[in-house]
BAFI-3210 file (N, C-alpha, C; in Angstrom, 3 decimals, decimal comma, padded with zeros to 6 digits):
// residues 256
n [1|2|3|4|5|6|7|8|9|10|11|12|13|14|15|16|17|18|19|20|21|22|23|24|25|26|27|28|29|30|31|32|33|34|35|36|37|38|39|40|41|42|43|44|45|46|47|48|49|50|51|52|53|54|55|56|57|58|59|60|61|62|63|64|65|66|67|68|69|70|71|72|73|74|75|76|77|78|79|80|81|82|83|84|85|86|87|88|89|90|91|92|93|94|95|96|97|98|99|100|101|102|103|104|105|106|107|108|109|110|111|112|113|114|115|116|117|118|119|120|121|122|123|124|125|126|127|128|129|130|131|132|133|134|135|136|137|138|139|140|141|142|143|144|145|146|147|148|149|150|151|152|153|154|155|156|157|158|159|160|161|162|163|164|165|166|167|168|169|170|171|172|173|174|175|176|177|178|179|180|181|182|183|184|185|186|187|188|189|190|191|192|193|194|195|196|197|198|199|200|201|202|203|204|205|206|207|208|209|210|211|212|213|214|215|216|217|218|219|220|221|222|223|224|225|226|227|228|229|230|231|232|233|234|235|236|237|238|239|240|241|242|243|244|245|246|247|248|249|250|251|252|253|254|255|256]
n.u [-008,230|-008,354|-010,829|-012,903|-013,234|-016,083|-017,522|-018,959|-019,536|-019,969|-020,707|-021,234|-020,998|-020,776|-018,501|-016,479|-015,128|-013,237|-011,962|-009,311|-009,192|-009,658|-011,483|-011,364|-008,692|-008,657|-010,006|-008,172|-006,063|-007,309|-007,662|-005,082|-004,650|-006,550|-007,153|-006,346|-008,979|-010,575|-012,665|-015,130|-018,231|-020,701|-023,267|-025,107|-026,553|-027,608|-028,742|-031,712|-034,337|-037,128|-037,463|-034,657|-031,552|-028,579|-025,552|-024,359|-022,014|-019,293|-017,666|-018,352|-019,938|-018,960|-021,122|-022,492|-024,366|-025,684|-026,043|-025,074|-022,495|-018,864|-017,116|-014,748|-015,552|-017,503|-015,890|-014,474|-013,523|-014,010|-012,666|-013,148|-013,173|-015,936|-016,921|-017,920|-018,518|-018,739|-020,907|-022,928|-022,757|-023,588|-026,234|-027,301|-027,294|-029,331|-032,568|-034,916|-033,681|-032,303|-030,156|-028,526|-027,632|-027,362|-026,876|-024,327|-021,410|-022,314|-022,122|-022,104|-020,562|-018,107|-017,065|-016,094|-014,345|-012,410|-010,615|-009,909|-009,000|-007,324|-006,337|-008,219|-008,133|-009,309|-011,937|-015,343|-018,738|-022,301|-025,069|-028,511|-030,921|-033,900|-036,880|-039,306|-039,038|-038,931|-037,149|-036,201|-036,134|-034,149|-031,935|-031,928|-031,256|-028,625|-027,551|-027,655|-025,666|-023,320|-021,615|-020,033|-017,891|-016,004|-015,125|-013,418|-014,576|-015,080|-017,580|-019,295|-021,045|-022,581|-023,616|-025,273|-025,564|-026,901|-028,728|-029,929|-030,846|-032,435|-032,086|-029,492|-026,682|-025,183|-023,461|-021,822|-019,557|-018,563|-020,373|-022,922|-026,223|-028,049|-029,958|-029,014|-026,546|-027,486|-028,994|-027,006|-025,322|-027,072|-027,388|-024,780|-024,501|-026,402|-025,169|-022,879|-023,984|-024,990|-027,669|-030,024|-032,754|-033,291|-031,805|-033,141|-035,726|-035,592|-037,047|-039,331|-038,048|-036,360|-037,744|-038,464|-035,879|-034,856|-036,616|-035,906|-033,246|-033,137|-035,032|-035,766|-035,196|-033,047|-030,283|-029,709|-030,247|-028,051|-026,415|-027,786|-027,542|-024,774|-024,386|-025,911|-024,304|-022,368|-021,035|-020,911|-018,226|-016,778|-014,725|-015,537|-015,077|-014,366|-013,340|-013,564|-015,119|-017,535|-019,124|-020,804|-021,876|-024,030|-026,216|-025,311|-023,989|-020,780|-019,857|-017,887|-017,981|-016,432|-016,200|-014,178]
n.v [-030,538|-033,908|-036,093|-037,663|-041,105|-043,315|-045,076|-048,020|-049,678|-052,757|-052,897|-054,566|-056,111|-053,951|-054,682|-054,970|-052,615|-052,876|-055,263|-057,120|-058,371|-060,083|-058,477|-055,910|-055,357|-055,057|-052,655|-050,921|-051,087|-050,038|-047,374|-046,397|-046,520|-045,097|-041,861|-039,059|-037,745|-034,480|-034,245|-036,382|-037,694|-039,444|-041,768|-043,351|-046,413|-046,096|-043,658|-042,478|-040,400|-038,071|-036,480|-035,189|-034,808|-033,038|-033,383|-030,856|-029,836|-028,699|-030,141|-033,083|-035,418|-038,742|-041,300|-043,886|-046,079|-048,569|-051,583|-053,876|-054,631|-054,980|-052,918|-051,578|-050,948|-048,999|-047,079|-046,103|-043,398|-041,116|-038,476|-036,650|-033,594|-031,473|-030,586|-027,575|-025,666|-027,309|-028,825|-026,912|-026,441|-028,920|-028,983|-027,094|-028,516|-030,305|-030,006|-028,897|-030,117|-030,124|-028,641|-030,264|-029,864|-031,433|-034,150|-036,733|-038,689|-041,780|-045,389|-046,670|-045,042|-044,369|-046,884|-047,906|-045,874|-045,747|-047,665|-047,090|-044,415|-043,905|-041,807|-039,859|-037,462|-036,312|-034,274|-035,064|-035,679|-036,381|-037,737|-038,050|-040,783|-040,470|-041,572|-041,355|-041,528|-043,215|-046,159|-045,475|-042,691|-042,323|-043,138|-041,104|-038,901|-039,557|-039,081|-036,300|-035,686|-036,005|-033,827|-033,230|-034,921|-033,755|-031,791|-032,901|-034,675|-037,715|-039,904|-042,004|-044,907|-046,731|-049,764|-052,807|-055,168|-057,600|-058,090|-059,438|-059,670|-061,307|-063,870|-064,633|-066,773|-067,893|-069,956|-070,504|-068,544|-067,683|-068,446|-068,655|-068,251|-069,849|-068,206|-065,708|-065,591|-065,719|-063,311|-061,376|-061,953|-061,373|-058,597|-057,804|-058,401|-056,599|-054,178|-054,324|-054,242|-051,751|-051,465|-049,679|-049,801|-052,401|-052,266|-050,258|-051,268|-053,608|-055,337|-056,142|-057,177|-059,274|-060,778|-063,318|-063,815|-061,260|-060,303|-061,839|-061,117|-058,355|-057,489|-055,204|-051,925|-050,162|-050,778|-051,485|-049,224|-047,247|-048,192|-047,429|-044,644|-044,369|-045,665|-043,944|-041,693|-042,226|-042,873|-044,007|-043,807|-044,595|-047,082|-050,266|-052,121|-054,613|-054,299|-055,953|-059,081|-061,251|-063,123|-062,942|-064,859|-066,102|-064,378|-061,819|-059,819|-058,861|-057,390|-054,979|-052,121|-050,397|-047,510|-046,064]
n.w [-069,840|-068,745|-069,889|-067,640|-066,624|-066,056|-063,362|-062,042|-059,032|-057,444|-054,245|-052,034|-048,773|-045,864|-044,433|-046,238|-046,195|-044,207|-044,794|-046,406|-049,461|-052,635|-054,010|-052,682|-053,060|-055,793|-056,038|-054,814|-056,633|-058,887|-058,098|-058,372|-061,068|-062,549|-064,099|-062,062|-060,204|-060,112|-058,440|-056,856|-057,660|-056,161|-056,691|-054,533|-053,393|-050,927|-050,322|-050,497|-051,571|-051,623|-054,499|-056,350|-054,824|-053,919|-052,320|-050,270|-048,621|-046,900|-045,239|-045,163|-043,006|-041,956|-042,462|-040,606|-041,566|-040,711|-038,773|-036,125|-036,726|-036,284|-033,841|-034,885|-037,491|-037,130|-036,105|-038,217|-040,294|-042,990|-044,023|-046,279|-048,166|-049,189|-052,482|-053,056|-055,117|-057,341|-056,585|-056,785|-059,535|-060,446|-059,587|-061,321|-063,663|-063,338|-063,572|-061,175|-059,033|-055,659|-053,144|-050,429|-047,167|-044,959|-045,178|-045,489|-046,159|-047,028|-046,353|-048,793|-050,312|-048,830|-048,083|-050,401|-051,375|-049,407|-050,058|-052,723|-052,667|-050,189|-048,619|-048,461|-049,877|-052,049|-053,111|-052,312|-053,148|-053,048|-054,936|-054,654|-054,862|-056,362|-055,226|-056,476|-059,171|-062,381|-063,659|-066,256|-066,068|-064,157|-065,634|-067,538|-065,961|-065,444|-067,998|-068,052|-066,311|-067,647|-068,666|-066,446|-066,473|-068,095|-066,481|-064,758|-062,978|-061,388|-061,937|-059,923|-059,404|-056,847|-055,802|-056,294|-058,849|-058,588|-055,732|-053,092|-050,032|-048,505|-049,388|-048,893|-048,786|-046,213|-045,630|-047,762|-048,831|-051,360|-053,246|-055,858|-056,840|-059,497|-060,788|-060,088|-061,381|-063,970|-064,300|-063,826|-065,982|-068,095|-067,791|-068,221|-070,967|-071,980|-071,289|-072,882|-075,383|-075,379|-074,711|-073,860|-073,440|-072,442|-070,092|-068,672|-068,530|-067,062|-065,391|-066,840|-069,078|-068,184|-066,374|-064,007|-063,025|-062,736|-060,823|-058,583|-058,345|-058,016|-055,869|-054,538|-055,850|-055,309|-055,189|-057,755|-059,318|-059,276|-061,331|-063,624|-063,604|-063,995|-066,471|-068,065|-068,128|-069,961|-073,293|-076,771|-077,382|-075,218|-073,708|-072,571|-069,605|-067,058|-064,025|-061,824|-061,252|-059,864|-057,174|-053,999|-051,286|-052,569|-053,426|-054,082|-056,484|-057,318|-059,398|-061,031|-063,124|-065,687|-067,634|-069,953]
ca.u [-008,448|-008,697|-012,205|-012,846|-014,047|-017,261|-017,316|-019,959|-018,947|-020,820|-019,938|-021,387|-021,104|-019,945|-017,247|-015,432|-014,330|-012,146|-011,329|-008,398|-009,524|-009,454|-012,330|-010,845|-007,400|-008,930|-010,336|-006,927|-005,340|-008,042|-007,377|-003,756|-004,604|-007,442|-006,715|-006,707|-010,119|-010,680|-013,683|-015,882|-019,668|-021,176|-024,680|-025,088|-027,819|-028,034|-029,336|-032,967|-035,045|-038,212|-036,801|-033,208|-030,801|-027,128|-024,872|-023,728|-021,431|-017,846|-017,004|-019,412|-019,647|-018,986|-022,358|-022,430|-025,776|-025,839|-025,986|-024,696|-021,145|-017,848|-016,824|-013,794|-016,243|-018,143|-014,832|-013,867|-013,889|-013,497|-012,824|-012,963|-013,846|-017,022|-016,666|-019,124|-018,835|-019,187|-022,268|-023,822|-022,754|-024,390|-027,636|-027,713|-027,481|-030,473|-033,738|-035,740|-032,899|-032,034|-028,938|-028,777|-026,484|-027,413|-026,411|-022,875|-020,949|-022,793|-021,142|-021,985|-019,484|-016,790|-016,518|-015,381|-013,264|-011,344|-009,630|-009,438|-008,285|-007,306|-005,950|-009,383|-007,608|-010,057|-013,285|-016,392|-020,126|-023,230|-026,346|-029,504|-031,812|-035,269|-037,724|-040,516|-038,720|-038,880|-035,795|-035,807|-035,815|-032,828|-030,955|-031,882|-030,473|-027,230|-027,144|-027,465|-024,424|-022,162|-020,642|-019,123|-016,688|-015,033|-014,663|-012,545|-015,357|-015,305|-018,942|-019,207|-022,270|-022,259|-024,779|-024,997|-026,489|-027,708|-028,712|-031,093|-030,383|-033,293|-031,668|-028,053|-026,188|-024,094|-022,564|-020,919|-019,276|-018,251|-021,342|-023,848|-027,397|-028,141|-030,707|-028,148|-025,584|-028,199|-029,315|-025,743|-024,877|-027,989|-027,061|-023,485|-024,770|-027,078|-024,158|-021,982|-024,752|-025,542|-029,110|-030,614|-034,123|-033,251|-031,291|-034,164|-036,929|-035,018|-038,053|-040,128|-037,175|-035,695|-038,722|-038,294|-034,500|-034,739|-037,377|-035,108|-031,944|-033,332|-036,384|-035,939|-034,377|-032,083|-028,902|-029,568|-030,361|-026,794|-025,901|-028,452|-026,921|-023,444|-024,544|-026,395|-023,227|-021,377|-021,451|-020,315|-016,769|-016,155|-014,371|-016,154|-014,287|-014,860|-012,186|-013,774|-016,329|-017,653|-020,323|-020,660|-022,995|-025,137|-027,171|-024,702|-023,035|-019,749|-019,337|-017,554|-018,060|-015,676|-016,226|-013,030]
ca.v [-031,471|-035,251|-036,553|-038,709|-042,301|-043,525|-046,356|-048,619|-050,665|-053,570|-052,706|-055,685|-055,896|-052,892|-055,238|-054,788|-051,441|-053,336|-056,495|-057,185|-059,534|-059,816|-057,356|-054,635|-055,121|-054,542|-051,234|-050,201|-051,021|-049,115|-046,017|-045,985|-046,561|-044,108|-040,466|-038,530|-036,835|-033,232|-034,524|-037,613|-037,635|-040,806|-042,121|-044,513|-047,089|-045,857|-042,329|-042,358|-039,179|-037,564|-035,434|-035,366|-033,926|-033,012|-033,080|-029,535|-029,778|-028,532|-031,172|-034,075|-036,434|-040,150|-041,876|-045,332|-046,393|-050,013|-051,992|-055,259|-054,890|-054,739|-051,532|-050,919|-050,406|-047,748|-046,112|-045,615|-042,062|-040,763|-037,015|-035,908|-032,303|-031,399|-029,588|-026,747|-025,059|-028,382|-029,174|-025,927|-026,716|-030,124|-028,598|-026,399|-029,516|-031,159|-029,169|-029,317|-030,695|-029,227|-028,882|-030,814|-029,582|-032,247|-035,513|-036,884|-039,779|-043,041|-046,459|-046,986|-044,201|-044,441|-048,242|-048,053|-044,895|-045,991|-048,498|-046,432|-043,186|-044,052|-040,574|-038,960|-036,170|-035,862|-033,851|-036,040|-035,336|-037,439|-037,453|-038,985|-041,512|-039,998|-042,771|-041,116|-041,605|-044,522|-046,506|-044,674|-041,329|-042,367|-043,174|-039,772|-038,034|-039,874|-038,366|-034,885|-035,551|-036,265|-032,731|-033,207|-035,687|-032,829|-030,927|-033,688|-035,383|-039,150|-040,289|-043,329|-045,527|-047,758|-050,585|-054,190|-055,603|-058,597|-057,749|-060,013|-060,011|-062,348|-065,192|-064,792|-068,103|-067,627|-071,111|-070,562|-067,117|-067,369|-069,125|-067,830|-068,947|-069,843|-067,039|-064,537|-065,617|-065,427|-061,891|-060,664|-062,143|-060,631|-057,174|-057,642|-058,353|-055,329|-053,123|-054,431|-053,845|-050,425|-051,687|-048,856|-050,233|-053,559|-051,833|-049,476|-052,079|-054,907|-056,220|-056,719|-057,885|-060,462|-061,566|-063,845|-063,672|-059,871|-060,169|-062,408|-060,451|-056,971|-057,412|-053,757|-051,421|-049,116|-051,169|-051,550|-047,911|-046,543|-048,623|-046,636|-043,315|-044,443|-045,945|-042,733|-040,702|-042,706|-042,880|-045,053|-043,644|-045,175|-048,491|-050,956|-053,198|-055,087|-054,428|-057,092|-059,864|-062,313|-063,149|-063,224|-065,403|-066,548|-063,408|-060,503|-059,691|-057,867|-056,872|-053,577|-051,766|-049,181|-046,928|-045,151]
ca.w [-068,752|-069,182|-069,659|-066,628|-066,827|-065,209|-062,677|-061,166|-058,127|-056,592|-053,007|-051,112|-047,331|-045,276|-043,937|-047,243|-045,831|-043,340|-045,263|-047,541|-050,279|-054,061|-054,403|-052,191|-053,712|-057,140|-055,878|-054,555|-057,904|-059,759|-057,658|-058,861|-062,523|-063,156|-064,000|-060,749|-060,344|-059,371|-057,424|-057,074|-057,408|-055,962|-056,578|-053,650|-053,125|-049,546|-050,125|-051,229|-051,184|-052,467|-055,263|-056,505|-053,941|-054,103|-051,069|-050,284|-047,281|-047,050|-044,436|-044,987|-041,994|-042,324|-041,942|-040,352|-041,784|-040,589|-037,367|-035,918|-037,213|-035,251|-033,494|-035,793|-038,664|-036,690|-035,810|-039,456|-040,770|-044,305|-043,906|-047,533|-048,287|-050,147|-053,528|-053,015|-056,414|-058,223|-056,173|-057,401|-060,977|-060,665|-059,432|-062,545|-064,721|-063,028|-063,268|-060,056|-057,940|-054,535|-052,377|-049,098|-046,313|-043,747|-045,420|-045,484|-047,011|-046,466|-046,546|-050,205|-050,833|-048,175|-048,030|-051,675|-051,530|-048,441|-050,758|-053,939|-052,315|-048,724|-047,923|-048,447|-050,316|-053,214|-052,687|-052,607|-052,851|-053,434|-055,583|-054,121|-055,757|-056,176|-055,239|-057,264|-060,594|-063,030|-064,085|-067,413|-065,632|-063,519|-066,722|-068,154|-065,065|-065,726|-069,215|-067,723|-065,541|-068,512|-068,756|-065,298|-066,800|-068,685|-065,396|-063,890|-061,961|-061,525|-061,572|-059,313|-058,923|-055,856|-055,474|-056,703|-059,891|-057,883|-054,296|-052,424|-048,688|-047,927|-049,853|-048,709|-048,411|-045,273|-045,521|-048,911|-049,091|-052,764|-054,091|-056,639|-057,346|-060,963|-061,248|-059,913|-062,479|-065,224|-064,387|-063,966|-067,370|-068,960|-067,698|-068,898|-072,414|-072,267|-071,224|-074,036|-076,566|-075,099|-074,825|-072,808|-073,183|-071,546|-068,788|-067,980|-068,337|-066,701|-064,789|-067,920|-070,025|-067,650|-065,645|-062,652|-062,531|-062,296|-059,581|-057,504|-058,251|-057,568|-055,309|-054,383|-056,956|-054,980|-055,482|-059,212|-059,953|-059,575|-062,630|-064,662|-063,618|-064,589|-067,904|-068,717|-068,248|-070,926|-074,695|-077,605|-077,461|-074,037|-073,708|-071,441|-069,006|-065,765|-063,131|-060,924|-061,450|-058,885|-056,340|-052,578|-050,512|-053,393|-053,975|-054,265|-057,586|-057,013|-060,671|-061,228|-064,544|-065,972|-068,978|-069,982]
c.u [-008,875|-010,159|-012,171|-013,664|-015,263|-017,149|-018,556|-019,280|-020,050|-020,189|-020,128|-021,511|-020,289|-018,597|-016,124|-014,596|-013,104|-011,328|-010,318|-008,701|-009,351|-010,267|-011,729|-009,471|-007,589|-009,300|-009,068|-006,118|-005,997|-007,739|-006,039|-003,713|-005,478|-006,785|-007,175|-007,852|-009,896|-011,676|-014,380|-017,345|-020,176|-022,697|-024,721|-026,488|-028,417|-028,484|-030,535|-033,759|-036,287|-037,646|-035,300|-032,470|-029,301|-026,493|-024,090|-023,190|-019,918|-017,059|-018,016|-019,044|-019,667|-020,196|-022,197|-023,865|-025,999|-025,805|-025,544|-023,309|-020,118|-017,558|-015,804|-014,443|-016,929|-017,113|-014,232|-014,412|-013,303|-013,667|-012,532|-013,697|-014,992|-016,755|-017,896|-019,493|-019,316|-020,587|-023,275|-023,898|-023,643|-025,869|-028,146|-027,964|-028,779|-031,672|-034,560|-034,983|-032,643|-030,722|-029,308|-027,516|-026,361|-026,928|-024,887|-022,465|-021,386|-021,860|-021,059|-020,871|-018,153|-016,225|-015,768|-014,152|-012,131|-010,262|-009,063|-008,564|-008,194|-006,944|-007,083|-009,013|-008,218|-011,453|-014,354|-017,758|-021,024|-024,457|-027,344|-030,262|-033,245|-036,228|-038,995|-040,289|-038,679|-037,430|-035,318|-035,440|-034,476|-031,728|-030,812|-031,129|-028,990|-026,718|-026,861|-026,171|-023,174|-021,173|-019,665|-017,833|-015,597|-014,558|-013,815|-013,265|-015,466|-016,717|-018,908|-020,595|-021,911|-023,532|-024,428|-026,015|-027,433|-027,589|-030,005|-030,649|-031,208|-032,802|-030,157|-027,726|-024,956|-023,063|-021,530|-020,610|-019,048|-019,213|-022,173|-025,009|-027,435|-028,870|-029,894|-027,127|-026,256|-028,495|-028,047|-025,218|-025,773|-027,661|-025,719|-023,673|-025,444|-026,099|-023,277|-022,679|-025,294|-027,068|-029,819|-032,020|-034,163|-032,770|-032,373|-035,403|-036,534|-036,060|-038,891|-039,276|-036,709|-036,550|-038,307|-036,869|-034,233|-035,446|-036,601|-033,819|-032,045|-034,741|-036,764|-034,908|-033,181|-030,628|-028,647|-029,499|-029,040|-026,157|-026,511|-027,861|-025,569|-023,533|-024,985|-025,312|-022,161|-021,896|-020,660|-018,800|-016,054|-015,853|-014,875|-015,228|-014,850|-013,671|-012,315|-015,100|-016,370|-018,935|-019,934|-021,975|-024,243|-025,899|-026,642|-023,721|-022,059|-019,166|-019,079|-017,528|-017,364|-015,862|-015,110|-012,651]
c.v [-032,826|-035,559|-037,750|-039,924|-042,299|-044,928|-046,755|-049,701|-051,426|-053,643|-053,806|-055,275|-054,703|-053,395|-055,153|-053,544|-051,836|-054,459|-056,244|-058,488|-059,158|-058,622|-056,017|-054,324|-054,601|-053,064|-050,407|-050,042|-050,019|-047,661|-045,501|-045,872|-045,507|-042,729|-039,877|-037,520|-035,510|-033,388|-035,826|-037,357|-039,060|-040,849|-043,429|-045,082|-046,689|-044,421|-042,194|-041,175|-038,993|-036,359|-035,691|-034,336|-034,111|-032,600|-031,772|-029,281|-029,733|-029,576|-032,284|-035,133|-037,837|-040,790|-043,387|-045,863|-047,906|-050,345|-053,452|-055,624|-054,549|-053,251|-050,875|-050,345|-049,086|-046,665|-045,502|-044,241|-041,866|-039,252|-036,233|-034,568|-032,404|-030,310|-028,692|-026,175|-026,118|-028,852|-028,195|-026,124|-027,920|-029,815|-027,908|-027,374|-030,298|-030,310|-029,760|-029,935|-029,652|-029,607|-029,339|-030,641|-030,564|-033,679|-035,555|-037,942|-041,089|-044,177|-046,935|-046,205|-044,502|-045,844|-048,591|-047,147|-045,105|-046,894|-047,790|-045,233|-043,095|-042,787|-039,555|-037,549|-035,691|-035,447|-034,823|-035,440|-036,429|-036,874|-038,494|-039,695|-041,095|-041,188|-042,581|-041,324|-043,054|-044,873|-045,686|-043,249|-041,277|-042,375|-041,807|-038,785|-038,290|-039,167|-036,899|-034,645|-035,603|-035,100|-032,673|-033,964|-034,789|-031,782|-031,700|-034,470|-036,866|-039,446|-041,753|-043,779|-046,656|-048,490|-052,048|-054,575|-056,664|-058,315|-058,245|-060,511|-061,132|-063,753|-065,412|-066,205|-067,917|-068,756|-071,159|-069,139|-066,767|-068,046|-068,124|-068,698|-068,850|-068,612|-065,759|-064,457|-065,261|-063,934|-061,050|-060,770|-061,389|-059,139|-056,889|-057,539|-057,031|-054,159|-053,135|-054,032|-052,422|-050,437|-050,963|-049,318|-051,425|-053,176|-051,100|-050,305|-053,511|-055,858|-056,911|-057,597|-059,227|-061,242|-062,021|-063,718|-062,241|-059,675|-060,717|-061,617|-059,032|-056,820|-056,001|-053,102|-050,557|-049,496|-051,295|-050,161|-047,179|-046,961|-047,793|-045,232|-043,363|-044,740|-044,693|-041,711|-041,106|-042,567|-043,930|-044,966|-044,306|-046,654|-049,126|-052,055|-053,519|-055,298|-055,570|-057,751|-060,962|-062,186|-063,386|-063,790|-065,660|-065,471|-061,976|-060,565|-058,553|-057,257|-055,372|-053,298|-050,427|-048,785|-045,898|-044,802]
c.w [-069,308|-068,890|-068,722|-067,048|-065,913|-064,628|-061,894|-060,343|-057,413|-055,217|-051,973|-049,661|-046,871|-044,776|-044,962|-046,982|-045,019|-043,961|-046,372|-048,267|-051,742|-054,539|-053,954|-052,787|-055,128|-057,091|-055,653|-055,837|-058,851|-059,393|-058,142|-060,377|-063,201|-063,152|-062,663|-060,887|-059,620|-058,221|-057,801|-056,732|-057,314|-055,917|-055,799|-053,463|-051,785|-049,264|-051,042|-050,680|-052,046|-053,209|-055,306|-055,666|-054,145|-052,782|-051,202|-048,881|-047,430|-046,281|-044,157|-043,946|-042,598|-041,660|-041,800|-040,374|-041,823|-039,110|-037,306|-036,413|-036,125|-035,054|-034,430|-037,047|-038,325|-036,379|-037,067|-039,825|-042,163|-044,472|-045,190|-047,473|-049,294|-051,177|-053,727|-054,378|-057,401|-057,858|-056,789|-058,918|-061,300|-060,535|-060,698|-063,695|-064,565|-062,645|-062,122|-058,897|-056,856|-053,871|-050,970|-048,257|-045,146|-043,942|-045,334|-046,483|-046,381|-046,870|-047,990|-050,874|-050,150|-048,087|-049,314|-051,720|-050,541|-049,035|-051,985|-053,633|-050,792|-047,962|-047,854|-048,884|-051,630|-052,743|-053,169|-052,281|-053,398|-054,143|-055,097|-055,236|-055,416|-056,326|-056,071|-058,763|-061,090|-063,371|-065,283|-067,044|-064,898|-064,583|-067,372|-067,268|-065,278|-066,960|-068,929|-066,952|-066,417|-068,604|-067,591|-065,580|-067,370|-067,686|-064,390|-062,816|-062,325|-061,036|-061,155|-058,880|-057,980|-055,446|-055,630|-057,763|-059,346|-056,391|-053,668|-051,050|-048,067|-048,282|-049,738|-048,214|-047,518|-045,252|-046,644|-049,384|-050,560|-053,742|-054,886|-057,091|-058,867|-061,476|-061,106|-061,040|-063,803|-065,364|-064,562|-065,396|-068,348|-068,970|-068,359|-070,405|-072,792|-072,227|-072,472|-075,327|-076,475|-075,294|-073,674|-072,459|-072,225|-070,156|-067,995|-067,664|-067,964|-066,117|-065,862|-068,835|-069,473|-066,648|-064,263|-062,139|-062,079|-060,963|-058,391|-057,278|-057,720|-057,007|-054,878|-055,298|-056,589|-055,274|-056,983|-059,842|-060,181|-060,898|-063,755|-064,758|-064,326|-066,092|-068,651|-068,973|-069,259|-072,350|-075,466|-077,687|-076,289|-074,243|-072,422|-070,930|-067,626|-064,830|-062,132|-061,272|-060,403|-058,084|-054,884|-052,047|-051,343|-054,127|-054,029|-055,432|-057,257|-058,288|-060,594|-062,725|-064,734|-067,427|-069,033|-071,428]
res [m|t|r|m|p|v|l|f|v|g|h|g|s|p|m|n|a|l|d|k|n|a|f|t|e|s|l|a|t|l|g|t|k|l|p|r|p|q|a|i|l|c|v|s|a|h|w|e|t|q|g|t|q|i|l|y|n|a|a|p|p|t|i|h|d|f|y|g|f|p|k|p|l|f|d|m|q|y|p|a|r|g|p|m|s|l|a|r|d|t|q|k|l|l|p|g|s|t|l|n|e|k|w|g|l|d|h|g|t|w|s|v|l|v|h|m|y|p|h|a|d|i|p|v|y|q|l|s|i|d|v|t|k|t|p|g|q|h|l|e|i|g|k|l|l|k|p|l|r|d|q|g|v|l|i|l|g|s|g|n|i|v|h|n|l|r|l|i|n|w|r|e|p|k|s|a|y|d|w|a|k|e|f|d|a|d|i|k|v|a|l|e|n|r|d|a|d|s|l|a|h|y|e|q|k|f|g|s|v|a|e|k|s|a|p|t|p|e|h|y|y|p|l|l|y|t|f|g|a|t|d|e|k|d|q|l|s|y|p|y|e|g|f|e|m|g|s|l|s|m|r|n|v|l|w|s]
***
């Protein structure tokens, strides 16, 4: 079986699920170029829990975890099946983790996959972000997930390297603040150098630009899971780079 790549996607606004733009077109292209997965495991910024949980649902519902958006977005469904045996295998890899039958696919997952795999014909499950863990511990969980790549699982992190909703610039959709560009570039260098220490201790390493770029950590953490699941043999590339509304980095990162 082909060893699967690992992908981090800066997913941005839920409206990207409906929109056709350069970002969503890049996702569609990526879906045709990657080896076809047996299943997809997504670490989404939008599932935070006490303790690490694994979605265990044969027919996971599409969760519309937002408000104030147009009705067509709430009407969207992504009816992928849940890979039950792989969920159990994943639990065995993660000591202390539990299975969760009540969650579904939140928009961090389906707003991306609706472009990559629009037919929803690949099984999908999710891994939660344990809010009690440190950044370094999130990275270590990613390392434990690495064997799934040899079982045909595409490990997908969905968040944003820069995500500050309080400072969004609504007037300039394609703008980027200087501090956002600086932090995004700093993280890019750390990824290229496989500098795990800087990635895990980003607040101490990058100071005020990190504080502005990731005022809360949930959108940054999926990057740590994906980085953890890679190694020096992987080739690093960026299927998409850019910014939205000043304070959202849309950088996608692929290890293949």
